[in-house]
SELUM-773223 format. One line per field, with one value per residue (C-alpha): residue number from 1; residue in one letter; chain; y, x, z. Coordinates in Angstrom, 2 decimals, always signed. Layout:
// SELUM-773223
num	NUM,... $
residu	a,... $
chaine	A,... $
c2	Y,... $
c1	X,... $
c3	Z,... $
***
This chain:
// SELUM-773223
num	1,2,3,4,5,6,7,8,9,10,11,12,13,14,15,16,17,18,19,20,21,22,23,24,25,26,27,28,29,30,31,32,33,34,35,36,37,38,39,40,41,42,43,44,45,46,47,48,49,50,51,52,53,54,55,56,57,58,59,60,61,62,63,64,65,66,67,68,69,70,71,72,73,74,75,76,77,78,79,80,81,82,83,84,85,86,87,88,89,90,91,92,93,94,95,96,97,98,99,100,101,102,103,104,105,106,107,108,109,110,111,112,113,114,115,116,117,118,119,120,121,122,123,124,125,126,127,128,129,130,131,132,133,134,135,136,137,138,139,140,141,142,143,144,145,146,147,148,149,150,151,152,153,154,155,156,157,158,159,160,161,162,163,164,165,166,167,168,169,170,171,172,173,174,175,176,177,178,179,180,181,182,183,184,185,186,187,188,189,190,191,192,193,194,195,196,197,198,199,200,201,202,203,204,205,206,207,208,209,210,211,212,213,214,215,216,217,218,219,220,221,222,223,224,225,226,227,228,229,230,231,232,233,234,235,236,237,238,239,240,241,242,243,244,245,246,247,248,249,250,251,252,253,254,255,256,257,258,259,260,261,262,263,264,265,266,267,268,269,270,271,272,273,274,275,276,277,278,279,280,281,282,283,284,285,286,287,288,289,290,291,292,293,294,295,296,297,298,299,300,301 $
residu	m,t,l,a,g,l,f,v,p,l,v,t,p,f,t,a,d,g,a,l,a,a,d,a,l,a,g,l,a,h,s,v,l,a,d,g,a,t,g,l,v,a,l,g,t,t,a,e,a,a,t,l,s,p,a,e,r,e,r,v,v,d,i,c,a,s,v,c,r,e,h,h,a,p,l,i,v,g,a,g,s,n,s,t,g,d,s,i,e,a,v,s,a,l,s,s,d,i,a,a,a,l,t,v,v,p,y,y,t,r,p,s,e,a,g,v,l,a,h,f,r,a,l,a,a,t,s,p,v,p,l,v,i,y,n,i,p,y,r,t,g,r,t,l,s,a,d,t,l,r,q,l,a,e,h,p,n,i,i,g,v,k,h,a,v,g,s,i,d,d,d,t,i,e,l,m,r,t,c,p,a,d,f,a,v,l,a,g,d,d,i,y,l,s,p,l,l,a,l,g,a,t,g,g,i,l,a,s,a,n,l,a,a,a,s,f,t,a,l,v,r,a,w,r,e,g,r,l,d,e,a,r,a,l,g,h,r,l,a,a,l,s,s,a,l,f,a,e,p,n,p,v,v,i,k,a,a,l,a,a,q,g,r,i,p,s,p,a,v,r,l,p,l,l,p,a,s,e,a,a,t,a,a,a,l,t,a,l,g,n,s,s,v,e,l,p,e,k,l,l,v $
chaine	A,A,A,A,A,A,A,A,A,A,A,A,A,A,A,A,A,A,A,A,A,A,A,A,A,A,A,A,A,A,A,A,A,A,A,A,A,A,A,A,A,A,A,A,A,A,A,A,A,A,A,A,A,A,A,A,A,A,A,A,A,A,A,A,A,A,A,A,A,A,A,A,A,A,A,A,A,A,A,A,A,A,A,A,A,A,A,A,A,A,A,A,A,A,A,A,A,A,A,A,A,A,A,A,A,A,A,A,A,A,A,A,A,A,A,A,A,A,A,A,A,A,A,A,A,A,A,A,A,A,A,A,A,A,A,A,A,A,A,A,A,A,A,A,A,A,A,A,A,A,A,A,A,A,A,A,A,A,A,A,A,A,A,A,A,A,A,A,A,A,A,A,A,A,A,A,A,A,A,A,A,A,A,A,A,A,A,A,A,A,A,A,A,A,A,A,A,A,A,A,A,A,A,A,A,A,A,A,A,A,A,A,A,A,A,A,A,A,A,A,A,A,A,A,A,A,A,A,A,A,A,A,A,A,A,A,A,A,A,A,A,A,A,A,A,A,A,A,A,A,A,A,A,A,A,A,A,A,A,A,A,A,A,A,A,A,A,A,A,A,A,A,A,A,A,A,A,A,A,A,A,A,A,A,A,A,A,A,A,A,A,A,A,A,A,A,A,A,A,A,A $
c2	+10.45,+11.25,+8.84,+10.45,+10.59,+8.55,+6.20,+4.39,+0.89,+1.04,-2.19,-3.27,-2.95,-5.45,-5.65,-7.85,-10.41,-10.11,-7.85,-5.12,-2.07,+0.47,+3.80,+2.85,+2.24,+5.66,+7.42,+6.15,+7.04,+10.40,+10.87,+9.44,+11.69,+14.76,+13.97,+14.39,+11.23,+11.84,+9.08,+5.77,+2.20,-0.12,-3.94,-4.47,-7.70,-4.81,-5.17,-8.91,-8.50,-12.25,-12.93,-10.48,-11.25,-9.54,-7.45,-6.52,-5.48,-3.62,-1.61,-0.99,+0.47,+2.75,+3.83,+4.92,+6.40,+8.48,+9.85,+10.29,+12.52,+14.25,+15.15,+15.55,+12.34,+9.63,+6.16,+2.99,-0.40,-3.87,-5.91,-9.26,-12.73,-15.32,-15.91,-13.44,-13.90,-13.18,-10.50,-8.77,-8.82,-7.60,-4.56,-3.75,-3.73,-0.76,+2.58,+5.45,+7.77,+5.20,+6.58,+3.22,-0.56,-2.12,-5.69,-8.32,-10.27,-13.81,-15.69,-19.62,-20.85,-19.06,-18.08,-17.22,-13.46,-13.60,-14.95,-11.98,-9.31,-10.94,-10.98,-7.43,-6.23,-8.01,-6.57,-3.14,-3.41,-3.62,-1.58,+1.66,+2.88,+2.70,-0.11,+0.01,-3.61,-5.09,-6.72,-8.94,-11.92,-13.31,-13.79,-14.47,-16.86,-14.80,-12.50,-10.12,-8.36,-4.73,-5.42,-7.09,-3.76,-1.59,-3.39,-3.04,+0.76,+1.07,+0.38,+4.02,+2.48,+0.87,+4.04,+2.78,-0.47,-1.12,-2.46,-4.75,-7.47,-7.61,-5.77,-3.28,-5.69,-5.60,-5.28,-2.68,-0.43,-1.10,-0.20,+2.60,+3.66,+3.04,+3.25,+6.01,+9.46,+9.19,+5.58,+5.62,+3.29,+3.21,+1.60,-1.27,-2.53,-0.17,-0.33,+0.26,+3.38,+5.87,+4.02,+3.68,+7.36,+8.17,+6.31,+8.16,+6.47,+8.73,+7.62,+4.65,+2.33,+1.62,-0.15,+1.30,+4.81,+3.48,+4.55,+7.12,+9.08,+12.24,+11.34,+9.20,+11.98,+14.51,+11.52,+11.77,+15.35,+15.71,+13.16,+15.13,+18.38,+16.94,+17.84,+14.49,+14.60,+15.20,+12.63,+10.02,+10.45,+10.25,+7.28,+5.42,+6.19,+5.17,+1.97,+0.80,+0.97,-0.54,-3.54,-3.74,-3.53,-6.51,-8.76,-11.17,-11.48,-8.19,-6.52,-8.21,-5.94,-2.85,-3.99,-4.67,-1.48,+0.64,-1.14,-0.11,+3.55,+3.30,+3.87,+0.88,-1.20,-4.48,-6.44,-8.83,-10.25,-13.29,-16.96,-18.30,-14.95,-14.77,-11.83,-10.23,-11.53,-9.34,-8.93,-7.88,-5.62,-4.14,-3.59,-2.10,+0.43,+1.41,+1.86,+4.17,+6.09,+6.23,+7.75,+10.02,+12.73,+16.25,+16.71,+20.19,+22.64,+22.65,+18.87,+19.64,+22.75 $
c1	+13.15,+10.24,+7.28,+4.31,+0.72,-1.03,+0.59,-1.65,-0.71,-2.29,-4.39,-3.15,-6.24,-6.39,-8.69,-11.59,-9.28,-6.64,-3.89,-2.54,-4.64,-1.71,-3.90,-6.55,-3.15,-1.92,-5.24,-5.61,-2.44,-2.89,-6.30,-5.16,-2.32,-4.50,-6.52,-3.93,-2.26,+1.45,+3.00,+1.94,+3.31,+3.84,+3.81,+2.24,-0.32,-3.05,-1.32,-1.33,+2.39,+2.86,+0.99,+2.30,+4.99,+8.56,+7.60,+4.31,+6.09,+8.70,+5.90,+3.85,+7.12,+7.75,+4.04,+4.22,+7.52,+6.54,+3.51,+5.28,+7.84,+4.97,+3.25,+6.69,+5.99,+7.70,+7.36,+7.73,+8.04,+7.34,+10.49,+11.63,+10.36,+11.52,+14.57,+17.42,+19.81,+16.62,+15.69,+18.96,+19.19,+15.55,+16.10,+19.56,+17.71,+15.82,+16.72,+17.95,+14.79,+12.62,+11.90,+12.01,+11.40,+8.85,+10.32,+8.07,+9.06,+10.51,+7.30,+6.55,+9.96,+9.32,+12.68,+13.49,+13.66,+17.21,+16.96,+14.61,+17.23,+19.85,+17.80,+16.71,+20.58,+21.59,+19.26,+20.00,+23.65,+23.32,+20.06,+20.58,+17.28,+15.86,+13.88,+10.49,+9.64,+6.27,+5.37,+2.03,+2.23,-1.17,+0.45,+3.95,+3.43,+6.05,+5.51,+8.00,+8.48,+8.68,+12.19,+12.84,+11.30,+12.95,+16.31,+15.67,+14.73,+18.54,+19.95,+20.44,+19.04,+15.72,+13.27,+10.15,+7.68,+4.18,+2.64,-0.20,-0.83,-4.62,-5.19,-3.83,-1.76,+0.76,+3.66,+1.92,+1.51,+5.04,+6.33,+4.69,+5.89,+9.51,+10.16,+12.72,+11.34,+13.05,+11.68,+8.05,+4.95,+2.71,-1.08,-1.44,-4.39,-6.78,-9.53,-6.97,-5.82,-7.23,-6.27,-2.58,-2.54,-3.82,-0.86,+1.73,+2.07,+3.07,+0.58,-0.92,-0.45,-4.05,-5.63,-8.99,-7.63,-7.70,-11.54,-11.53,-8.32,-9.25,-11.23,-8.05,-5.79,-8.15,-8.51,-4.54,-4.12,-7.11,-5.45,-2.37,-3.62,-5.39,-9.22,-10.15,-13.74,-13.67,-11.25,-13.19,-16.36,-14.35,-12.46,-15.86,-17.22,-13.74,-13.42,-17.05,-15.76,-12.67,-14.45,-16.67,-13.77,-12.09,-14.94,-13.42,-9.62,-7.85,-7.97,-11.00,-13.67,-11.88,-11.45,-15.24,-15.91,-13.38,-14.73,-18.32,-17.24,-15.73,-12.41,-10.58,-11.98,-13.01,-13.01,-10.89,-8.31,-6.11,-6.10,-5.91,-7.95,-11.75,-13.88,-15.72,-19.59,-22.52,-23.27,-19.90,-19.69,-23.23,-22.12,-18.91,-20.55,-23.36,-20.30,-18.63,-21.55,-22.11,-18.24,-18.53,-20.35,-18.70,-15.40,-15.12,-13.65,-10.72,-10.22,-9.78,-7.13 $
c3	+1.99,+4.83,+4.44,+5.11,+3.92,+1.77,-0.68,-3.13,-4.30,-7.76,-9.05,-12.31,-15.00,-17.80,-20.74,-21.13,-22.69,-19.97,-21.38,-19.61,-19.81,-20.05,-20.60,-17.78,-15.36,-15.94,-16.05,-12.76,-11.27,-12.53,-10.55,-7.14,-7.46,-8.48,-5.53,-3.14,-2.89,-1.91,-3.82,-5.64,-5.25,-8.04,-8.13,-4.59,-3.82,-5.03,-8.35,-8.94,-9.12,-8.55,-11.84,-14.06,-16.53,-16.27,-19.32,-17.95,-14.49,-16.03,-18.18,-15.04,-13.25,-16.46,-16.78,-12.71,-12.85,-15.95,-13.79,-10.84,-12.50,-14.00,-10.56,-8.50,-6.68,-4.87,-6.32,-4.22,-5.87,-4.64,-5.05,-3.02,-2.29,+0.56,-1.50,-0.40,-3.42,-5.68,-3.34,-3.77,-7.51,-7.64,-5.50,-6.94,-10.31,-9.31,-10.63,-8.08,-9.32,-7.30,-3.93,-1.70,-2.57,-0.74,+0.62,+2.25,+5.28,+3.68,+3.46,+3.43,+4.42,+7.98,+9.02,+12.50,+13.45,+13.61,+10.11,+9.07,+10.33,+8.22,+5.20,+5.34,+6.39,+3.51,+0.80,+2.80,+2.32,-1.43,-2.47,-4.61,-2.88,+0.61,+1.73,+3.54,+5.17,+4.27,+7.64,+6.89,+8.99,+7.58,+4.49,+5.25,+8.39,+10.19,+13.18,+14.08,+17.44,+18.37,+19.04,+15.73,+13.87,+16.00,+15.05,+11.40,+12.07,+13.26,+9.67,+7.66,+4.39,+5.76,+6.64,+7.31,+7.50,+6.11,+9.17,+8.19,+11.21,+11.03,+14.45,+16.97,+19.06,+21.68,+19.54,+17.40,+20.71,+21.70,+18.14,+18.29,+21.90,+21.03,+17.25,+16.23,+15.17,+11.59,+11.08,+9.20,+10.22,+7.40,+7.90,+5.60,+6.72,+5.67,+8.31,+10.54,+9.57,+12.07,+14.98,+13.62,+13.03,+16.44,+17.80,+15.59,+12.40,+9.47,+6.84,+4.87,+1.80,+1.38,-1.50,-0.63,-1.91,-5.47,-5.11,-2.75,-2.52,-1.70,+1.15,+2.72,+2.00,+4.01,+7.19,+7.00,+7.19,+10.10,+12.27,+11.61,+12.33,+15.47,+13.92,+16.25,+15.94,+11.95,+11.59,+13.76,+11.53,+8.31,+9.64,+10.53,+7.13,+5.50,+7.59,+6.39,+2.35,+3.38,+5.08,+1.86,-0.41,+1.35,+1.94,-1.00,-1.75,-2.61,-5.46,-6.75,-5.60,-5.90,-9.32,-9.85,-8.46,-10.59,-13.50,-12.50,-12.15,-15.97,-14.51,-15.87,-19.09,-17.04,-13.42,-14.84,-12.48,-13.10,-11.65,-9.30,-8.34,-9.38,-10.23,-7.52,-6.64,-7.83,-3.79,-2.81,-5.64,-4.97,-1.52,-2.36,-4.31,-1.86,+0.68,-1.46,-1.77,+1.90,+2.18,-0.45,+1.46,+0.88,+2.78,+4.82,+3.15,+6.22,+5.54,+1.79,+2.20 $
***
């Protein structure tokens, strides 16, 4: 598949007593796709996948897959860990109708870059679906050079990277300058979406789009079609929204804002996360209001 456009990593809604709110998850999935998102991501960081039970993770994937089939949209599923053996097992269990697996750079153990290459080559050799590398060094403790990412891009079963390095650094510039045309770079840090699109990224996997999918879809389209003034103006508003939504650990502010809108039944998160503060929630809702101005018709077409 070709990875381009907006992919929304869905939150996992919970009821007030902490149970999986399946109907709310389905409703949220339908709404972001109806608002123009290209596809969904299940079991990402935003989904609190680490604190879901195996049965809950399976249920989340089933719900998202059902909604994606209805909308003829691709589903990416988070799978894998810092154990190569366990990651191979997790990815191999994915059904072939899933578009891709989002597989994180091995964390905590901090392997060498050669070890990272060997890890992903082992996964790609056995995976029934293409891989998207999740490059997020401020969570994993492992920085990857542009050369390592290019070597990963050479494998036919590795089709892209969710690039979330916390900046537009030298390796990002080099990656965008030299990556193969058939290797997708997706923005993974919401506030850096516009700069990465300007450099040639094909889209983004953006948690903020749980709340503003139509606006983020319009922003991706504006950059793609060369509407630079409109893209810059919309990008500035959405960067302010993303900054407010990430003022506290993801996804606590996003869930608080969704709950305030009545789109999920509660703002509940699972330990070790704590609910968003009232101040952060209020600031996010204000930013959301400021970003939700009517979009120009040509951005919506």
